[in-house]
C-alpha positions, 0 to 999 in steps of 0.5 A, a space after each residue: 311580600 317584601 319587607 322594608 326596613 323602618 327608619 326614623 324620619 326627622 321631618 314633620 308629618 306636614 312637611 311637603 316634598 318641595 320643602 324637603 328638596 330645598 333643605 337637602 339642596 342647601 345641606 348638600 352645599 355644606 356637605 351634610 345630609 338634611 337627615 343628619 343630626 350634625 347639621 342641627 348641632 352645628 347650627 345651634 353652636 353658630 347661633 350660640 356664638 353669635 349671641 354670646 360674642 356681642 354680649 362679651 363685647 358689651 361687657 368689656 366696654 362696660 368695664 372700661 368705664 371708670 378705671 382711671 389712670 395710675 402711672 409711676 413717674 421716676 421724678 421727685 414728688 415735689 417736681 411732679 406736684 408742681 407740674 400737676 398744679 400747673 396743669 390743673 391751673 391751665 383752665 382746660 380739660 382735654 379728652 372731651 368736648 361740648 357740642 363737638 365744636 372744640 377739641 377740649 372743654 375750657 373755663 375750668 378752675 383749680 380747686 382743693 375739693 369737690 363734692 363729685 368725688 368722695 373725700 380722699 383719705 389716703 396719702 398724697 397731695 390731691 388737686 381738682 380741676 372743675 368745670 361747672 355747667 358743662 353741657 353734655 361732655 363727650 366720652 362719659 357713659 350715658 351722659 346728658 344734660 348739663 352738669 359739673 365736670 371734674 378731674 382729680 389728680 393724686 400725687 403720692 410719694 414712692 421713695 425719694 426719687 419716684 412718685 405715683 400719679 392717679 388721674 380720674 374724671 367724673 361728670 355729675 348732672 345738675 338735674 338728676 344728680 347722676 354721676 357718669 364715669 369717663 371711658 379713659 380718654 380724659 385721663 389719658 389726655 391730661 396725663 399727656 399734657 403732664 408728661 410733656 411738662 415733665 419732659 421739658 423739665 428734664 431737658 431744662 435741667 440737662 441744659 442747666 447742668 451743661 451751662 453750669 459746667 461750662 461756666 465753671 470751666 470759664 471761671 477756672 480759665 479766668 483765674 489761671 495765671 497768664 504769663 505776659 512777656 514785656 520788653 526789657 527796660 533799657 539800662 538807666 543812664 548815668 547821672 543824677 537824673 531820677 527815672 520817671 514814676 511808673 504809669 499805673 495801668 488798668 486790667 484791660 485785655 484789649 489794651 494789653 493786646 494792643 500794647 503788646 502789638 505796639 511793643 512787638 512792632 517797635 522791637 521788630 522795626 526800630 526805625 519805624 516811627 513811634 506812636 507819638 510821632 505818627 499820631 497813632 495810639 497803640 490801640 490803633 495798630 495792627 496785629 496779624 493783619 487784623 484791626 484791633 483798635 480799642 473802639 472796635 474791641 469795645 463794640 465787639 464786647 458790647 455786642 457779646 454782652 447784649 446777646 447774653 445780658 438782660 435787664 429786669 423791667 419795671 416794676 421788678 420781677 420774681 426769680 423762680 426756682 422752676 419755669 412755672 408760675 406756681 414755683 417758689 420765688 427765690 428772690 424778687 429782682 428790682 427794676 434794672 437788675 442785670 441778669 445773665 442768660 443761661 437757657 432760653 425757652 419759648 416762654 422762660 429764661 434760665 438766668 444767673 444774677 451777679 451774685 451767682 443765684 440761678 433761677 427762671 424768669 419770664 421772657 416778657 419780664 426782661 429787656 435788652 440793655 
């Protein structure tokens, strides 16, 4: 009588031959025998990973809400505060929208406090941008219904030349009074707006410094003594006659150029008719083939002045320390005050007054002379 070896059968007693055949075929495709316990362990591991990974992703998404934004800005805290206040007053909250109809939420107002946020007890200057009755703003966790949308900005000093900016955004429902946190899109969009303002200030400061350096060079050239070469006076004729009194001349560059031209031609061509006999004034003569008539020079100077000079419109306008509405006022210029343009931007002019005061004025507050 033959004795067969006994082995453990992993299959249930009620498993049919057809079921066992199908499982063996499937296991053969992946290189395992159905009777091997490795298949069971591998399948268990795959199911575990598939269940854990979505949970980890949801946990990460949950943690991303309410983180806010903290950034170090290499600029003085006073300048950063001016820019943040300017952005807080623009009435727009970026990075969110209502009804998917706009790219931002409008109608916001600047405020010094908000009940949506707890009171700020640390150091720094705090600004709030508040939009009431905002309807289901996007990018806030589980937000619904209408409520109050608030962005908080905190500017903290970090040394003399650096500042720390904190931006947070919250949405509080009016009915359930539930506070919803932002996913960071509002904070990022608001900081981008602030960053653009800061970069514009740096460009303007650089242009202002270059303009001041150029003006200093022009002043230095203007005060440098200029050597003039006048023809020698003829020897006085003998006799009791006294020489006529010398004419008083004004300091006019155009007249000096024309007069020098006249004297040069008289010396080079003594037989040429004088200006009095020919009916021409010294300002009407030529120098190097170019017409330097007094009238044309005056027109040229007038055109140059028209390009760089402006007059303050009625009823007057403030001279600002920076190109912002909220910047401090250096002085108030009266109607008709002349200013010299140093820097031109789409909305502001960097100007200099006759007294040497530098500042900023809105373009629509000035007009051509």
